[in-house]
C-alpha positions in Angstrom: 17.1 -67.1 -46.6 13.5 -68.3 -46.9 10.8 -65.7 -47.6 7.1 -65.9 -48.1 4.7 -63.5 -49.8 0.9 -64.0 -49.3 -1.3 -62.6 -52.0 -4.6 -61.0 -51.5 -7.5 -63.4 -52.2 -9.0 -61.5 -55.1 -6.2 -61.9 -57.6 -5.0 -65.2 -59.0 -1.3 -65.4 -59.5 -0.5 -67.7 -62.5 3.3 -67.7 -62.2 3.8 -67.9 -66.0 2.8 -65.7 -68.9 0.9 -62.4 -68.3 -0.7 -61.8 -64.9 -4.1 -60.1 -64.6 -5.1 -57.7 -61.8 -2.9 -54.9 -60.4 -1.9 -56.8 -57.2 -1.0 -59.9 -59.2 1.1 -58.0 -61.6 3.1 -56.2 -58.8 3.4 -59.4 -56.8 4.8 -61.3 -59.7 7.3 -58.6 -60.6 8.5 -58.5 -56.9 8.6 -62.3 -56.7 10.6 -62.7 -59.9 13.2 -60.3 -58.5 13.3 -61.8 -55.0 13.5 -65.4 -56.2 17.0 -64.7 -57.5 18.2 -63.9 -54.0 16.1 -66.0 -51.6 14.2 -69.3 -51.3 10.9 -67.6 -52.1 7.4 -69.1 -51.6 4.3 -67.3 -52.8 0.8 -68.2 -51.4 -2.0 -67.2 -53.7 -5.6 -68.2 -54.4 -6.2 -71.1 -56.7 -7.6 -70.8 -60.2 -10.3 -73.2 -61.2 -10.2 -74.9 -57.8 -6.8 -76.5 -58.4 -4.4 -76.4 -55.4 -0.9 -77.5 -54.9 2.7 -76.3 -55.4 4.3 -75.5 -58.7 7.5 -73.8 -59.7 6.8 -70.4 -61.4 8.6 -69.1 -64.4 10.6 -66.8 -62.1 11.9 -69.8 -60.1 9.8 -69.3 -56.9 7.5 -71.9 -55.4 3.9 -71.0 -56.0 1.5 -72.5 -53.5 -2.2 -72.2 -54.6 -4.9 -72.5 -51.9 -8.7 -72.4 -52.1 -10.4 -69.0 -52.0 -14.1 -69.7 -52.7 -16.9 -67.2 -52.9 -15.0 -64.7 -55.0 -18.1 -63.4 -56.8 -20.1 -63.2 -53.5 -17.3 -61.2 -51.9 -17.1 -58.8 -54.9 -20.9 -58.2 -54.8 -20.8 -57.6 -51.0 -17.9 -55.2 -51.4 -19.8 -53.3 -54.1 -23.0 -53.2 -52.0 -21.2 -51.9 -49.0 -19.5 -49.2 -51.1 -22.8 -48.0 -52.5 -24.5 -48.0 -49.1 -21.5 -46.5 -47.4 -22.1 -48.7 -44.3 -19.4 -49.5 -41.8 -16.0 -51.0 -42.5 -14.9 -51.8 -46.0 -15.1 -55.5 -46.9 -11.4 -56.2 -46.6 -11.4 -55.1 -43.0 -14.2 -57.4 -41.9 -13.9 -60.9 -40.5 -16.1 -62.2 -43.2 -13.6 -61.3 -46.0 -12.5 -64.7 -47.5 -12.4 -66.6 -44.2 -11.6 -69.9 -45.9 -8.6 -68.3 -47.7 -7.3 -67.0 -44.4 -7.6 -70.4 -42.8 -6.0 -72.2 -45.7 -3.0 -69.8 -45.7 -2.6 -70.1 -41.9 
């Protein structure tokens, strides 16, 4: 069975060694376990602009895609939280639009 997990655009998944960020840690633990039972593909934001497909230490295919504007998105999220205005950043169309297009 082929399965796909799409990571959130804020956390980079390295696929080897220690992961950083709560979502990346949980995603990696889940992926390592699922890879033993399925043809697993994980889509995650790229680190340092490098994109492509690699095989992670857990045996799953790690597809890295661009997710530019990470600092800008975090600042906008912080500002919206302080101001308390409208929808949270992750619920807006402007939340990492390039990442959503690259994953699609």
